[in-house]
N, C-alpha and C positions, 0 to 999 in steps of 0.2 A: 418631626419638626426639629431635629437636631437637639441642641442644648435647651431649646425653648419648650420642652414638654411634648405632648402629643396624645395619640390615641392608642389604646391597647391593640386593636386590630391592625393598625398600621405598623406597630412595633413587631407584631408577629409576622407581617408581610416582609419586613426587613430581615427578621431572623431566618425566614425561608430563602430569601433572594440573595442577601449580602452577608448574612451571618452575624454572630455576636462574639464578643471577646470575654475572657475570664476577668474576674474582679482584680486580679493582680495587674492586668494590663491597663485598666482604667484608674489605677490608684492616684494618678495625677489629676484626674477629672474632678473638679470641685463643685459641679452642678451650677455654675454661674450662668446667668442668662446672656451669654455672648451672642452678638449678632453675626459674627463670623464663625461658621460651623467648623472651621479648621481646628478650633480648640477642642473639638470632639473627635479629632483624628486619632486613631490608635496605632498608626504605623504598621509594623510588620508582625503584629500579634497574631497568634493562631485564631482562626475563626471556627465557630461552632454553629451548625445549622439545624433547624427543625424541619421535619418532613411535611408536617401539616398541623393544623389546629382545628378545634371545633368550638362552638358556642353552646354552653349548657345554661339554661335559664331557670330550671326548676331545682328545688332543694334536692330531690332524689337524683336528678341528672348530675348535679354538681358532686354529690357524694359518690355516685357511680364513677365519674371521671377521676376523682381522687383515688379511689380503690384500684381502678384499672391502669391509670397513667401517672399518678402522683399529683403533687400540688397544682392548683389552678390559680390563675390571676383574675382579679376582678377590680372593678372601679367602685369606690364608695364615696358618698358625699362627706366632706370634712367640716365638722363643727368645731368651734373654739375649745370646747371641753375635751375633745379628742386629743388635743395637743398635750394635755397634762394627765392623760390616763395612766394609772399605775397598777390597778388590780381589780379583780371582780369582773362581772359581765357588763360590758359597756353598753349603755343606752343613752341617747342624747337627752340631756337635761332640758326640760321644756323651757322655751324662751332663749335658748342658746343660739347665737348667730352662726350662720353658715358661710363658709368661704364660697366664692363663685365657682371655682373649678373643683373637679373631683380628684381622687387620689387612688393610684393603683396599689393593691396589696396582694399578698399571696395567701390563699386559703390552704392550710396544711391539714386540717381535720375539723372535727366537730365534737360536741359533747352536750351534756345535760346536767344541770345542778340537781341537788337532792330535792329541791322544790319543784322540779320539772321544767325549769327554764332552759330552752334550747339555745345553743350558741355555736358560732363558727370559731375555730382557732385560726388566727391570722398571723403572718409574719410581716412586719413593717420594714421599710427601708431606712428608718431613722436611727438605726444603731441600737446597741444593747442597753443604753442608758434610758431609752424610752420604754414605757410599758413594763411588761414582765420579761426582762432581758431581750427586748425587741419584739416580743409577741403580745397578743391581746386576745381576749375572749369578747366577741361581738354578738349581741343578741340577734337571733335569726329574725327575718321579717323586716 
């Protein structure tokens, strides 16, 4: 959906068919909600393509995909308390309101606290000032 957001699967379809550009190429893109997708045009930038993608939905399937092919992308619901996450294993605080749309993040790994609490290690797109230098630990489940 151009600059207006979209769906992960459609983004992967674009990566297969028309390619993606490096972050240096889109440095002028500000993420504004333009109605004219020409603002999302990247000119003569080099394009990078993916051959294929798969959908893993179980915890073990996601871990296997990370081990075999590297980080995976997932959609998560966004609650207001996620905006101010700084440290620890994130769990939604009961009663916190949720935004209507979801948010794509990259799962780069997983772990477990000394108390046995399992979590995903995710990289967010909101920059290094958010979370733990742009990363977060999100409780599994």
